[in-house]
C-alpha atoms as one frame of an Amber mdcrd trajectory, in Angstrom:
protein
-124.572  41.412  -4.166-123.687  42.963  -0.837-126.184  40.661   0.891-124.656
  37.592  -0.745-121.176  38.628   0.375-122.365  39.205   3.944-124.034  35.765
   4.051-120.853  34.155   2.690-118.754  36.050   5.256-120.991  34.914   8.116
-120.758  31.329   6.829-116.957  31.507   6.833-116.987  32.885  10.368-119.009
  29.886  11.558-116.576  27.394  10.052-113.886  26.279  12.450-110.657  25.679
  10.566-108.031  23.838  12.614-104.422  24.933  12.517-102.562  22.720  10.044
 -98.954  21.823  10.705 -96.608  20.629   8.002 -96.636  17.171   9.618-100.429
  17.042   9.150-100.023  17.727   5.434 -97.377  14.996   5.138 -99.620  12.592
   7.065-102.547  13.292   4.719-100.346  12.697   1.653 -99.013   9.412   3.076
-102.515   8.163   3.900-103.799   9.162   0.450-100.846   7.359  -1.178-101.447
   4.186   0.877-105.221   4.160   0.346-104.796   4.655  -3.415-102.342   1.769
  -3.761-104.418  -0.507  -1.515-107.501   0.145  -3.664-105.415  -0.393  -6.822
-104.118  -3.689  -5.412-107.652  -4.790  -4.491-108.895  -3.928  -7.983-106.244
  -6.123  -9.656-106.643  -9.210  -7.438-109.300 -11.623  -6.236-109.822  -9.237
  -3.307-112.062  -7.121  -5.570-114.691  -9.871  -5.869-114.311 -10.614  -2.174
-114.801  -6.935  -1.351-118.009  -6.804  -3.383-119.317  -9.880  -1.556-118.340
  -8.286   1.745-120.332  -5.203   0.757-123.431  -7.329   0.239-122.947  -8.884
   3.689-122.590  -5.436   5.264-125.855  -4.342   3.648-127.678  -7.354   5.123
-126.131  -6.702   8.533-127.278  -3.084   8.326-130.815  -4.227   7.526-130.673
  -6.649  10.462-129.516  -3.841  12.770-132.248  -1.543  11.468-134.998  -4.054
  12.275-133.255  -5.271  15.460-132.867  -8.898  14.326-131.064 -10.067  17.445
-130.230 -13.593  16.265-128.488 -12.435  13.097-126.599  -9.720  15.016-125.464
 -12.299  17.588-124.156 -14.574  14.831-122.326 -11.686  13.135-120.776 -10.609
  16.438-119.338 -14.073  17.135-118.279 -14.880  13.543-116.428 -11.623  12.757
-113.087 -12.783  14.204-113.215 -16.071  12.298-114.190 -14.254   9.093-111.158
 -11.942   9.295-108.840 -14.956   9.699-110.543 -16.714   6.785-110.088 -13.646
   4.553-106.364 -13.520   5.361-106.016 -17.233   4.530-107.932 -16.861   1.248
-105.859 -13.872   0.154-102.513 -15.263   1.325-101.002 -15.538  -2.210-102.073
 -11.989  -3.085-100.811 -10.593   0.238 -97.479 -12.335  -0.216 -97.174 -10.991
  -3.758 -97.986  -7.467  -2.542 -95.350  -7.645   0.217 -92.725  -8.967  -2.215
 -93.533  -6.198  -4.687 -93.263  -3.613  -1.902 -89.874  -5.004  -0.937 -88.667
  -4.850  -4.548 -89.780  -1.240  -4.997 -87.341   1.589  -4.404 -89.698   4.157
  -2.850 -87.294   7.094  -3.069 -86.504   6.459  -6.721 -90.205   6.150  -7.574
 -91.066   9.392  -5.796 -88.160  11.476  -7.066 -87.559   9.685 -10.396 -84.149
   8.429  -9.302 -82.611   5.111 -10.241 -79.552   4.264  -8.195 -79.183   0.903
  -9.979 -78.554   2.517 -13.354 -74.936   2.109 -14.443 -73.021   2.823 -17.674
 -72.805  -0.918 -18.420 -76.338  -1.891 -17.346 -77.376  -5.270 -15.967 -75.916
  -6.957 -19.037 -74.073  -5.909 -22.147 -75.385  -5.046 -25.596 -73.646  -8.188
 -26.853 -75.721 -10.300 -24.473 -78.909  -8.695 -25.801 -77.859  -9.506 -29.359
 -77.071 -13.122 -28.458 -80.400 -13.648 -26.694 -82.382 -12.089 -29.552 -80.461
 -14.101 -32.163 -80.969 -17.374 -30.314 -84.657 -16.700 -29.680 -85.455 -15.842
 -33.302 -83.539 -18.835 -34.651 -85.309 -21.214 -32.253 -88.622 -19.629 -33.225
 -88.008 -20.322 -36.932 -87.375 -24.034 -36.372 -89.970 -24.324 -33.567 -87.582
 -25.281 -30.805 -89.250 -24.859 -27.405 -87.358 -22.597 -25.006 -87.789 -21.018
 -21.582 -85.276 -18.276 -20.704 -85.523 -16.408 -17.390 -83.543 -13.169 -17.066
 -82.849 -12.079 -13.502 -83.432  -8.470 -12.495 -83.435  -7.432  -8.802 -85.191
 -10.459  -7.299 -82.655 -13.241  -6.670 -83.372 -16.478  -8.526 -80.865 -18.628
  -6.670 -83.501 -20.923  -5.140 -84.752 -21.784  -8.632 -81.216 -22.108 -10.007
 -80.521 -24.775  -7.352 -83.183 -27.004  -8.913 -81.203 -27.194 -12.166 -77.648
 -27.875 -13.282 -75.002 -25.222 -12.595 -73.316 -23.842 -15.700 -71.776 -20.367
 -15.166 -71.126 -19.832 -18.880 -71.020 -16.707 -21.024 -74.299 -16.057 -22.850
 -74.005 -16.921 -26.552 -76.641 -17.773 -29.109 -74.922 -21.092 -29.894 -75.019
 -22.118 -26.223 -78.719 -21.288 -25.805 -79.651 -23.092 -29.027 -77.669 -26.190
 -28.025 -79.248 -26.239 -24.558 -82.802 -26.297 -25.925 -82.061 -28.654 -28.826
 -84.527 -31.544 -28.764 -83.442 -34.851 -27.202 -80.466 -33.279 -25.400 -79.958
 -33.700 -21.630 -80.475 -29.984 -20.856 -83.418 -29.111 -23.105 -86.142 -29.796
 -20.512 -86.665 -26.953 -18.040 -85.654 -23.305 -17.872 -82.396 -21.447 -18.333
 -81.594 -18.685 -15.827 -79.457 -15.743 -16.957 -77.796 -13.368 -14.515 -75.854
 -10.400 -15.891 -73.897 -11.763 -18.891 -73.807 -15.407 -17.850 -76.002 -18.486
 -17.967 -76.264 -19.489 -14.306 -78.117 -22.787 -14.624 -80.175 -24.947 -16.980
 -83.030 -27.478 -16.599 -84.451 -25.390 -13.735 -87.922 -26.000 -12.345 -90.214
 -22.976 -12.042 -93.459 -22.442 -10.118 -96.579 -22.867 -12.236 -99.131 -20.076
 -12.419-102.548 -20.831 -10.966-104.285 -18.110 -12.993-106.584 -18.905 -15.881
-104.807 -19.135 -19.230-105.729 -20.141 -22.748-106.127 -23.895 -23.119-103.711
 -23.903 -26.038-100.892 -22.766 -23.750 -98.938 -25.528 -22.071 -96.712 -26.020
 -19.057 -93.887 -23.934 -20.517 -96.075 -20.804 -20.674 -97.627 -21.504 -17.267
 -94.157 -21.798 -15.751 -93.022 -18.580 -17.435 -95.976 -16.654 -16.033 -95.554
 -18.364 -12.654 -91.984 -17.160 -12.132 -92.990 -13.655 -13.253 -95.696 -13.572
 -10.563 -93.262 -14.137  -7.678 -90.214 -12.249  -9.028 -89.483  -9.242 -11.236
 -87.671 -11.341 -13.837 -88.428 -11.268 -17.565 -89.145 -14.660 -19.097 -88.810
 -15.427 -22.814 -90.955 -18.340 -24.006 -90.699 -19.995 -27.417 -93.575 -22.313
 -28.284 -92.574 -25.724 -29.581 -95.904 -26.132 -31.427 -96.137 -22.781 -33.236
 -92.722 -21.140 -32.801 -94.488 -18.120 -31.253 -92.367 -15.911 -28.979 -94.002
 -14.726 -25.748 -92.802 -12.565 -22.855 -93.902 -12.977 -19.242 -93.394 -10.080
 -16.839 -95.127  -9.153 -13.576 -97.692 -11.908 -14.063 -98.669 -10.700 -17.549
 -98.095 -12.653 -20.752 -97.418 -10.820 -24.026 -97.805 -13.200 -26.950 -96.548
 -13.269 -30.544 -93.828 -10.628 -30.180 -91.369  -9.878 -32.969 -87.612  -9.412
 -32.913 -87.746  -5.608 -32.567 -90.148  -5.720 -29.624 -88.042  -8.358 -27.883
 -84.903  -6.262 -28.298 -86.733  -3.173 -27.015 -87.866  -4.971 -23.863 -84.368
  -6.297 -23.216 -82.888  -2.810 -23.613 -85.427  -1.510 -21.082 -84.547  -4.346
 -18.696 -80.857  -3.646 -19.240 -81.313  -0.344 -17.354 -78.278   1.121 -19.041
 -77.227   4.696 -18.465 -77.470   6.435 -21.802 -74.522   8.415 -23.131 -76.123
  11.826 -22.469 -76.803  10.990 -18.822 -73.285   9.677 -18.375 -71.765  12.791
 -19.962 -73.860  15.095 -17.735 -72.847  13.153 -14.640 -69.142  13.384 -15.557
 -69.433  17.145 -16.102 -71.210  17.550 -12.767 -68.512  15.559 -10.984 -65.752
  17.614 -12.608 -67.541  20.828 -11.597 -67.749  19.712  -7.975 -64.058  18.755
  -7.942 -63.146  22.136  -9.452 -65.202  24.050  -6.855 -63.702  21.965  -4.082
 -60.142  22.715  -5.238 -60.980  26.442  -5.439 -62.385  26.489  -1.885 -60.115
  28.691   0.347 -60.321  26.134   3.140 -58.616  23.568   0.910 -55.749  25.898
  -0.020
């Protein structure tokens, strides 16, 4: 046992451990965070297949270097710059989506579990949620096609400009009348901001991802707008009456009334009563301590 300890001690003495500063630790954490999210982004995009193909090319280049195949090495040396440019061009939609998602993310709130956008009222009222759910379920029963886009943090003004301005309070009767067949406003999407219908008959970008053949342009448009913004899109199928939700490029099909309401409440981002009460008590405590401060007397 003594011999094992002496060998271990001599091994530790031979290891050179650099002096770590707190900035080095922070730098390591930042790099680990970035590498993890880059790998996660690659895994969820076409870059994953491209990366696997690039790995195969690297293996062949390594074999060529091992056997000193000068012609292949010369070609690789002169094509590398062009290949990097080609990769950027091929992944341009994914890179743009990643940059937009980074811009929409509140880094401080994600790290410290803070949400500065949360308010007592939320993005829209409980009445608005009830009106949207009521209109959606009624249109689903009679198989009236609908496409409702609910704005979150990403502005939808450029898509609202493609439609007809409305600026009307959200009600179930209004939404049902808009999407009624053979009416001037039924074709296109409705955009909702806060508690108001901003515009109708809006054109949305179509998704280029593979989707079921039974899904039409309405579903492709709903997924398309969810790929470039953080909005929630409600889709009612005209053929089956099925209700679907598109969010962050993902389509959730055949949802019921309770699930729809739950998602809208989550999107509402409303400060619950307990949080509001705790914040009021905290504010009153600070005001009381401030008034008791001798410097303020």
